[in-house]
C-alpha positions as CSV (number, residue, x, y, z in Angstrom):
1,M,103.9,116.9,101.2
2,N,103.9,113.6,99.2
3,I,100.6,112.6,97.8
4,T,99.9,109.0,96.7
5,E,98.1,107.8,93.6
6,Y,95.1,107.1,95.8
7,G,95.3,110.7,97.2
8,K,95.5,112.2,93.7
9,L,92.5,110.2,92.6
10,V,90.4,111.0,95.7
11,R,91.2,114.7,95.6
12,K,90.3,114.9,91.9
13,L,87.0,113.1,92.6
14,R,86.3,115.4,95.5
15,I,86.8,118.4,93.2
16,D,84.7,116.9,90.5
17,A,81.9,116.2,93.1
18,E,82.3,119.6,94.6
19,R,82.8,118.1,98.1
20,T,85.3,119.1,100.8
21,T,87.5,116.9,102.9
22,K,85.2,117.6,105.8
23,N,82.1,116.6,103.9
24,M,83.7,113.4,103.0
25,A,85.0,112.7,106.4
26,D,81.6,113.3,108.0
27,A,79.9,111.0,105.5
28,L,82.5,108.2,106.1
29,G,82.5,108.7,109.9
30,V,86.2,109.5,110.1
31,T,88.2,112.7,110.7
32,P,89.6,115.0,108.0
33,A,93.1,114.3,109.4
34,Y,92.6,110.6,108.9
35,L,91.6,111.1,105.2
36,S,94.7,113.3,104.8
37,A,96.9,110.6,106.3
38,L,95.5,108.1,103.8
39,E,96.0,110.4,100.9
40,T,99.6,111.2,101.8
41,G,100.6,107.6,102.5
42,K,101.0,108.1,106.3
43,K,98.5,105.4,106.8
44,N,97.5,102.4,104.8
45,I,94.1,102.4,103.2
46,P,91.8,99.8,104.7
47,P,90.3,97.7,102.0
48,A,86.8,98.1,103.5
49,L,87.0,101.9,103.2
50,V,87.5,101.8,99.4
51,G,83.9,100.6,98.7
52,R,82.6,103.2,101.1
53,V,84.6,105.9,99.3
54,A,83.2,104.7,95.9
55,R,79.6,104.9,97.3
56,F,80.3,108.4,98.7
57,F,81.2,109.6,95.2
58,A,78.4,107.7,93.5
59,E,75.9,109.4,96.0
60,A,77.6,112.7,95.1
61,G,76.5,112.1,91.5
62,L,79.7,110.9,89.9
63,P,79.5,108.1,87.4
64,N,80.2,104.8,89.2
65,G,81.3,102.7,86.2
66,N,84.8,101.5,87.1
67,L,85.2,103.8,90.1
68,E,85.6,101.2,92.8
69,R,88.1,99.3,90.7
70,E,90.1,102.4,90.1
71,L,90.1,103.3,93.8
72,E,91.1,99.7,94.7
73,E,94.0,99.8,92.2
74,A,95.2,103.3,93.4
75,A,94.9,102.1,97.1
76,F,97.0,99.0,96.3
77,M,99.7,101.0,94.6
78,S,99.7,103.5,97.5
79,Q,100.2,101.0,100.2
80,R,103.4,101.6,102.3
81,T,103.6,98.0,103.5
82,F,102.2,94.6,102.3
83,E,101.4,91.9,104.8
84,F,101.0,88.2,104.0
85,A,102.0,84.9,105.5
86,P,104.0,83.0,102.9
87,E,104.5,79.3,103.1
88,R,108.0,78.2,104.2
89,Q,109.2,77.4,100.7
90,D,108.1,80.8,99.4
91,R,110.1,82.7,102.0
92,E,113.4,81.8,100.3
93,L,112.2,83.3,97.1
94,I,110.9,86.4,98.8
95,A,114.1,86.8,100.8
96,A,116.3,86.4,97.7
97,F,114.3,89.0,95.8
98,A,114.5,91.4,98.8
99,R,118.3,91.0,99.0
100,K,118.7,91.6,95.2
101,F,116.1,94.4,94.8
102,P,118.3,97.4,96.0
103,N,121.0,96.6,93.4
104,M,118.6,95.9,90.4
105,G,118.7,98.4,87.6
106,D,115.6,99.9,86.0
107,E,115.7,97.5,83.1
108,Q,115.9,94.4,85.4
109,K,113.0,95.7,87.4
110,R,110.9,96.3,84.3
111,K,111.6,92.8,83.1
112,V,110.6,91.3,86.5
113,L,107.4,93.3,86.5
114,E,106.5,92.2,82.9
115,M,107.1,88.6,83.9
116,L,104.9,88.9,87.0
117,K,102.1,90.6,85.0
118,E,101.9,87.4,83.0
119,F,100.5,85.6,86.1
120,T,97.6,88.0,86.6
């Protein structure tokens, strides 16, 4: 079973809060199977759920300092797909990158990532 960054974080938080998957599922109004699918990357994490998960752990007594931000970041990194509607002129850039990506080496990918981080 593959577990995502989001899944690792949520499972650690559940252990720290001494809560089970069933406790969490009941509190969030979802099934344990659905939570498992989110943690293993079989389903994308809905952005609205991240805040609810952060509140669940805060109510369980865990410090809530940067928890929602950490969950948001882990959820983003765990997404299987990303959807957006680029402008026409941006599609050429995206298509060119998608064509080149499979043949890029680790060093090239690292450089592109560093460049993109400058824009955040």
